[in-house]
N, C-alpha and C positions, 0 to 999 in steps of 0.2 A: 143380185141372186136372192139374197135374203134381205127383208125389210130391216132396218135399224132396230125397231121394236122388238122383232123377234129374235134378233141377235142378243139384246140386252136381256131378254126373258129367259134365253137359254144360259147366259152366264150367270144369272141370279140363281137359276136352278142348280147349276153346277158348283157354285159357292156354298148354296145349302147343303148340298150332299157331301161336300168336302169337310164342312164344319160339323156336320152331324152324321156320323157313320150309321149305317143301318142296324149295327148290333146295339147302339144306344137307343134306337126307337122300338126295339122288341117289346111286345106286349107282355106284361106280367112277369117277366124274367128280369130281374136286376141282379147286377154283378156281385152285390154283397150276399147273395144267398149261397149257402154251403149244403151239400147233400151228403148225408152218411147213410150207408145200407148195412144191414146185418141183423144178427140175432140179439133180442132184448136180454140182457143180464140183470139189469135192475131198473126199476122205474118208480117215480113219484111225481108229484105236481111241480117239483123244483128242478129235477134233473132226470135224464135218461142215460143209461149205459148201454151202447150198441156196440158189441164185439168189445174192443179194449178202449173205446172212445167214450168218454163221459162229456155229455152236453147238457149246460145249464139252460133250462127253458124259461122263455119269457112269460109274462102273464097271459098273453094271448095264445092259445093253443087250439089247433083244429086237428081232429083225428078222424081218419077215413078208414074204410074197409078196403078189401082187395079191388072192388069196382069203383072206387072213389066216393062212395055213399058216406055220409057223415054218420059217425057213431059216438058212442060215449067215451070219455077218456078211460074208464074203468075196464073197457073191452079190449085194451092192449095190456097183455100180460108178459111175464117172464117167459122165455122160449120162443115167442112170437118173433117172425121176421119182419122187419119193418124198413122203410125209408124215411129218414128224417130230413126235411127240408128247413133250414134255419135262416131266417133273415134277422134284421136289427130288432123288430118288434113283434115278430110271429113265428111259431113253429108249426109246421105241418107233419103230423106223423101219420104215415099211410101203411097198413099192413100189406105185405108183398108175400108171394108163393116162396116156399122154401126152395133154396136153390138146389138143384138136382147134383148128386155127385156123379162125376164122370167115371166110367169104367175104363181103365186104361187097357183092359184086355180085348183082344179082338175076338168076335165069335166066329169060329172057323167049322163049317159043316164036316161031320166025320163020315 
């Protein structure tokens, strides 16, 4: 039914997929990255406090606007809402839209 060569090839592929799960092959996303989102309380070149979390910043810092375009570090200020993605050797601080407060009241026509 199957040639011995094709069976061997299929077995090798199965072994590769078992040894290297697809999550380990993902591009650009490493498991050592941590993401913190919220309002900037304090910020300096050495640390940023987002909400109640203080994050020590590495030497390499990328700052992005809401659209993902590169901006200067000084454009991030207290009160801005950001997403901080921290890996071992780089931090990416991206401005995000302010979260909306949900109204718990239902609007009922009168």
